[in-house]
C-alpha positions as CSV (number, residue, x, y, z in Angstrom):
1,M,34.4,-89.8,47.8
2,A,34.1,-86.3,49.3
3,E,34.8,-87.6,52.8
4,Q,37.9,-89.3,51.3
5,M,38.9,-85.9,49.9
6,D,39.1,-84.4,53.4
7,L,37.4,-81.2,52.4
8,P,37.3,-78.3,54.9
9,R,34.3,-79.0,57.1
10,T,31.0,-77.1,57.3
11,T,28.6,-77.8,60.1
12,E,24.8,-77.9,60.0
13,A,24.8,-74.7,62.2
14,D,26.9,-73.0,59.5
15,D,24.2,-72.1,57.0
16,R,26.7,-70.3,54.7
17,P,26.7,-71.7,51.1
18,V,29.4,-73.6,49.3
19,L,30.4,-71.6,46.2
20,L,31.0,-73.8,43.2
21,V,33.0,-71.9,40.6
22,S,33.4,-73.5,37.1
23,T,33.5,-73.1,33.4
24,Q,31.6,-75.3,31.1
25,G,32.4,-78.8,29.9
26,G,34.9,-81.0,31.7
27,H,35.5,-78.6,34.5
28,L,31.8,-78.6,35.3
29,A,31.7,-82.4,35.0
30,Q,34.3,-82.7,37.7
31,L,32.2,-80.7,40.2
32,L,29.0,-82.5,39.2
33,A,30.7,-85.7,40.1
34,L,30.7,-84.5,43.7
35,R,26.9,-84.1,43.8
36,D,26.6,-86.4,46.8
37,W,28.7,-84.0,48.8
38,W,27.4,-80.6,47.7
39,S,23.7,-81.4,47.1
40,S,23.1,-81.8,50.9
41,R,24.6,-78.4,51.6
42,R,23.4,-74.9,50.7
43,H,25.3,-74.1,47.5
44,V,25.5,-71.5,44.7
45,W,27.1,-71.9,41.3
46,V,29.2,-69.3,39.4
47,C,29.4,-70.3,35.8
48,P,29.0,-68.9,32.3
49,E,25.7,-69.0,30.6
50,T,26.5,-71.6,28.0
51,P,24.1,-74.3,26.7
52,D,25.6,-77.2,28.6
53,V,25.7,-75.1,31.9
54,V,22.1,-74.1,31.4
55,D,21.1,-77.7,30.7
56,R,23.2,-79.4,33.4
57,L,22.4,-76.9,36.2
58,S,18.7,-76.6,35.5
59,G,17.0,-75.9,38.8
60,E,20.2,-74.8,40.5
61,R,21.0,-71.3,41.6
62,V,23.6,-70.0,39.1
63,I,25.3,-66.6,39.1
64,R,26.5,-65.9,35.6
65,S,30.2,-65.3,35.1
66,Y,31.9,-63.6,32.2
67,S,33.2,-65.7,29.4
68,P,35.5,-66.4,27.6
69,T,38.3,-66.1,30.2
70,T,41.3,-67.3,28.2
71,R,43.5,-64.3,27.3
72,N,40.5,-62.0,27.8
73,V,41.6,-59.1,30.1
74,P,38.2,-57.3,30.0
75,N,36.4,-60.5,31.2
76,L,39.1,-61.1,33.8
77,L,38.4,-57.7,35.3
78,R,34.7,-58.2,35.1
79,N,35.1,-61.5,37.0
80,V,37.3,-59.8,39.6
81,G,34.4,-57.4,40.2
82,L,31.9,-60.3,40.3
83,A,34.1,-62.2,42.8
84,V,34.2,-59.2,45.1
85,E,30.4,-58.7,44.9
86,V,29.5,-62.4,45.2
87,L,31.9,-63.3,48.0
88,R,30.9,-60.2,50.1
89,R,27.2,-60.9,49.6
90,E,27.2,-64.7,50.0
91,R,30.0,-65.0,52.5
92,P,30.4,-68.7,51.6
93,A,31.8,-71.3,53.9
94,M,34.2,-72.3,51.1
95,V,34.9,-71.9,47.4
96,V,35.4,-75.1,45.4
97,S,36.6,-75.2,41.7
98,A,38.1,-77.5,39.1
99,G,38.8,-74.5,36.9
100,A,39.2,-72.9,34.5
101,G,40.1,-69.2,34.3
102,V,37.1,-67.9,36.3
103,A,38.4,-69.6,39.4
104,V,41.5,-67.4,39.6
105,P,39.7,-64.1,40.6
106,F,37.4,-66.0,43.0
107,F,40.4,-67.7,44.7
108,V,42.3,-64.5,45.1
109,V,39.4,-62.6,46.5
110,A,38.4,-65.5,48.8
111,W,42.0,-65.6,50.1
112,M,41.8,-61.9,50.9
113,L,38.5,-62.4,52.7
114,R,39.9,-65.5,54.5
115,I,37.4,-67.9,52.9
116,P,38.8,-71.4,52.5
117,T,39.3,-72.6,48.9
118,V,39.5,-76.1,47.4
119,F,41.0,-76.6,44.0
120,I,40.5,-79.9,42.2
121,E,43.1,-80.5,39.5
122,V,41.3,-81.9,36.4
123,Y,41.3,-85.5,35.4
124,D,42.9,-85.2,32.0
125,R,46.1,-83.4,33.0
126,V,48.3,-86.2,34.3
127,D,51.8,-85.0,33.5
128,T,51.7,-81.2,33.7
129,P,49.8,-78.8,35.9
130,T,47.1,-76.6,34.5
131,L,47.6,-72.9,34.2
132,T,44.6,-72.3,36.5
133,G,46.0,-74.8,39.0
134,R,49.3,-72.9,39.1
135,L,47.7,-69.5,39.3
136,C,45.3,-70.6,42.1
137,G,48.0,-72.4,44.0
138,P,49.1,-69.6,46.3
139,F,45.4,-68.9,47.2
140,T,44.4,-72.6,47.7
141,T,43.6,-74.0,51.1
142,R,43.2,-77.6,50.0
143,R,44.3,-79.1,46.6
144,I,42.8,-82.3,45.3
145,V,44.4,-84.4,42.6
146,Q,43.1,-87.5,40.8
147,W,46.3,-89.2,39.7
148,R,49.5,-90.2,41.6
149,S,51.6,-88.5,38.9
150,Q,50.0,-85.2,39.7
151,L,51.6,-85.3,43.2
152,E,55.0,-84.7,41.4
153,F,54.0,-81.1,40.7
154,Y,51.6,-80.7,43.7
155,P,53.3,-82.6,46.5
156,D,51.0,-81.0,49.1
157,A,47.9,-82.3,47.4
158,H,45.4,-84.9,48.6
159,L,45.2,-87.9,46.2
160,V,41.6,-89.1,45.8
161,G,41.6,-91.0,42.6
162,P,39.5,-90.3,39.5
163,L,36.2,-88.5,40.0
164,L,34.8,-89.4,36.5
């Protein structure tokens, strides 16, 4: 599936990690569906410390993000600071996210540092774009959609079909 998505390439010589940025629930499930792609690469997660994240990412390297992100300016600012710190320290080969709000500061900072970004529009938004998808848009290197109808509002996206 990931090869079909035409993700930006990393090479074996490039030991920089892939940074997987997510919130809990369905957004995390979208990225977990790509396990065959990311598990063979060095990778780091940025996620909130919620019960499902702790359970589903047991054994993974996880950097805790600030949550909630919806309409929470203090956590937005904390996540901007976290993005600057993490992206400078890790220097990832790329940042991949299916949302939600925590993706925005990471995409903006990655864009400023010229780090490629991949945004995956979620499975359940077939007739309108997500707010995170719209906000990340100007800072997205590659956009992935799962439904043909999503191409109407993201005509530059790569259609891959359902991940879940």
